[in-house]
N, C-alpha and C positions, 0 to 999 in steps of 0.2 A: 164542180158538182152542184147544181143548182136545186138543192132540196132544203126545204124547211119543215123539220119534224114537228114544230108546234102546230102545224096546221092539221094535224092528225089526232090531237089530244084536247080533251076539255080540262084536265087537271094532270100535272106531271110532277116528277120528283116525290119527295116525301109528302107533299100534300095529296098524294093519291092513296094514302094509307086509309084503312077503314077507321071509323071513330075509335078512340081509345076505349070509350065506355062499352061500345059493342065487342071490341076484341077481348076485354076482360071477362065478359059474360061467357064467350066462346072458350077461353082457356079454362075458366072453372070446370068445365065438363072433362077435360084432360086427366087422366090419372098421372101422378108424379111416379116416376121409375124408382124403385128401391135399390140403390147401388152405392155403397159407401164411397166409391171413386168418382161419382157426380159431384162435384164441388159446388157448382152453380147450375141450377135449373131454372125452368120458368116461373117458379113460385114468386119470385120478387120482380118479375118482367125486366130483367137485367139485359144488357147489350148483348151478352153472347153467353152460350153454355161453356162449361169448363169440366174437362174429365181428367182425372189423375192417372198418369201411365205408371210412374213410380214416385219415390220421395222426393226426386229432384226434377221431375218434368210432368207438367199437365199440358193439355192441349185446349186450346180457345177456338171454338168453332161457331161460325156466324154465317148468315146469309142476308143479302138484301138486294133488290131490283126493283125497277120502277119505269114508267113511261117517261118520254122525252121532257126535260126541263129546259132546253133550249133548241134552237133551230139546227145547228150544225152537228151532223153524226158524229164527228171526231170528238168534239167537245162533250157531247151527251155521254160518250164512252168514258172520257176522263173523269167527269163528275160522278157517274154512277158507280165507278170503280173506287174513287176515292171515298164516297160514302159508305161502300160495304166494307172496306178495310178499316174504317174508323171505329167499328165495334171492338176490334181487337185491341187497338190502341187504348180505348176507353176503359179496358180492363187492365191495362198496364202491360198488354203482351207484345210479342214481336210477331208480326205476320209473316208466314213463310211460304205456303202454296195456296192456290185458288183454282176454282173451276168457274168457267163462263156460264152464265144463264142467260139465254137469249129467246126471245118471242119475236119473230120476223115475219112480216107480210110479205112473202115472196112475190105475189102478185101485184103488190101496190108499190113497191120500193125496188129500185135496182140493186143489184148484188153488191154494188160498189159501196152503198150506204152501209150495208152489213159489214163490209170490210173496215170501213172508217170508224164504225162503232167499236169493233174488236181492237183496232189500232189504238184507239184512244185508252181503251181499258188496259192494254199492254203497256202502253207508255207510263200511266200512273203506277202500275203494278211494278214496273221495273224500278220507278224511283222510290218505292217502298221497299225494294228487295224481296218482292214476292215473284214466285215462279207460277205462272198460269199453265197448268198441265193437262187441261181437257175441258170438257164443258158439255152442254146439251141444248139444242134448239129445236122449238116447235113452230109451226106455221100459225101465226096468230096476229090480230090487229086490235089496238095499235101496237106499235113495236115496244118491247120492254127489254131492259138489260141490267144486269148486276153480276154479282160474284158470290159464291161460297167460298169462304175464307178460313184457313186453319192457321193458328199462331201457336207459339210456344210461350210458357209462363212457368215459374217456380211456384209450386203448390202453395207456399207460404207467402208469396208476394202478390196475390191477386187483388186487384183493385174493383170493387162492386159498389152498386148503388146503395147497397145496404151498410157502407162503411162510414157514413157521415157522422159525426160526433158533436156533443153540445160543445159550443165555444168556436168551432170551425169558422173560418172565414170562406165564403164562396167566391170562387175566381172563374171568370168566363174568359176563353182564349180567343174567341172570334166574335165580331160584332153581329147582331141580328138584323133581319129585314129582307132575307131572301124571297119569303112568299109574297111580300107587299110589293116589292121591285119587280119581281116577274109577273105579278098580276097587272101592275102599272103598264109594263111593256106590252102586253096584250091590248090595253086600252089606249096605247099610243102616249101614254103620260110620262114616260121614263126616258131619260137622256141615255145616249150611248154610254157616257162615262159610267152611269149608275150600273147599267147592265154589264159592263166589262168588269167593274169592281165585284159585282156578285159571282159572276162566273169565276173570277180568280179566287175568292174566298172558297167557292164550292169545290174547286180543283185542289185546294191547299190540304196536304195530308196533316193529320193530328200527330205526326211522329214526335215533333219537338215537345208538345205538351205532355206526351206519354212519357219520354225520356226524363223530364223534369219532376213528373209525378214520382217516378221511381227513385230518382235521386233523392227526394224530399219524404219519402216513406209515406206518401199519400194513401189513405185506404179507402177513401169514397169518391166517386167520380161518376159521370155519365156523359154521353154526348148529346147534343141537342139537334133533334131531327123533327119528324113529322108530328109530335104532339106539342111542339113549341116550348119555349123556354119554361113556362108555368107548369105544363104538363108533365114534363121530365123531372122539374123539381118536385112536384108532388110525388111522383113515384119514388124518386130518393127518399123524401120524407117518410113516406109510408115503410119503404123497405128498412129504413134506419131506426124507425120507431123514434123520430124526432120532429121538431117543427123547423120550418125553414122561412126565413124573412128575405124578401127581394126588394132591394132599393131601386125601383126602376128609374128614377132620374140619374143613377149611375151607369144605365145600361148603354154600352158602345152600339151605335146604329150605322148601318151602311147607307152611305149617300143621303138621297132624299126621302128615306124611309118615314120619318115623321111627317114631312109636308105631304107625301102622298096619302098616309092614314088620316091626316087631317081633311084631305079632299074626300074621304070616304072610300078609298081604295083598300079594302079590307077583305081578303080571300075567305071563301066559304069554310075552309079548314080552320080558321081561327075561331069562327063561331062554334064549330063541333068541339074544339078544345076548350073553349069557354064552358060549354056545357058539362064537359067531363070534369073540370076542376072547381066549378062555382060552389058547389055544395060542401067542398072541404077547404075552401079558403076564404080568409077575411080581406076584404078590400077597403083600403082607406076611404073615408067618405069623400074626400077631395081629391082623390087620385086622379090624374089627367087621363081622360077616356082614351086617348090615343096611345099613351104609354101601356095602358092595360091591354089593349087589343094587340099591340106589338108584342107583348109577353106571350100572347096566346098564338102568334103567327107561327105557322108550320115552318120549320127550317130544312133545307135540304144541305146534306153534308156540312152540317153546323160544327161549333166548336166543342171543346170540353168544357164541362161545368165540374170543377173540382172543389172538394171540402178540405181545406188546408188549416193545419193547426196555427193559431194567431201569432206565434213566435217566429213562423217560418213564412208567412203571407208575403211580407215585403220582399224577401230574398226570392220567392217564386215569381212575383211580379217582375222583378229586375231581370231575372233570367229568361222570362219569356219575351220581354222587350228586346233583350239582347239578341234572341233568336229570330227577331224579325216580327214577332207576333205583338207588335207595338199598340194595338188597341185592346189588349188584354186588360181586364179591370176586375176590381174587388165589386162585387154587385149585391152582396148580401151576407147572411150569417145564419149559423145553426144554433138552436136552443133546445133544451129539454122539451119533451111533447107538451104542447099547450091545448087549448080547446080545439084549434084547427090545425091542419098539418101546414098549411101555407098561409103566409101573410104578405100582402103586396102593398107596398109603400111607395111614395115618390122619394 
């Protein structure tokens, strides 16, 4: 099937999100529901909502969808599904069931492309132990795909972006650079090796990271997606009422991310994320500009950023590496609240 979905979009994946600053203004207008069984709502802009069913069971509920981030329909379905399921893992939950969300231009794409997108989603859902039990489609251009996902969690074991504590070490489970690499691909600057690497990371489920967080009683985490590492770290710092320092020189990068950034290949979403973060961040005077912009780069289906107690951090890193997440790294730490929520150093 000779279809290139990238020809249909200007921005795809999580870079298609509306700016974080604008989203926060919109969410301020929404009333918060008053229900003691709602354990996590939109107040802290967490990865998913959580609703308590009883003393032993709560439901983790999330949804995510976006325009194509790659050319091949099947791979697009895989990436979109992995990204949607990730929010359940970020809360420490076990994803269980899902519904397809599809916007498909029936007059502009053959139905085989539709089938391949759904097949990709089913393939990743199967790997995650998730049953897709239905969905909804509308005719719309450009195509968009994702999932609404429900997971299980114990009400006392929820991991949230409000759970970071002073003294915690920050560990990132996947390298960053998806936005930069994919922008470079559009400009013909990226090697096939880099593109293959990026797609492999975007398809990679965050289940191993979630299992390890549960094993070591991690209480604070988030996944890194459209607001970039810096944007999601800021949301974690705010929600936890702490300050976060990121050591960007330790940041694991995908392929030629740094070289492409040095050539000026910086997607527009990175500048939107910079605008969101800059008033609440201190940036070291001599911080490498490229590293700073990489920290703002919008990620699609990125890794988990977990706040781990210092006495457990080395064990967590070791276990992540043993699970095949060998680029996992300590990239920062948490302190009591200081003047700024976020501090960026080399």
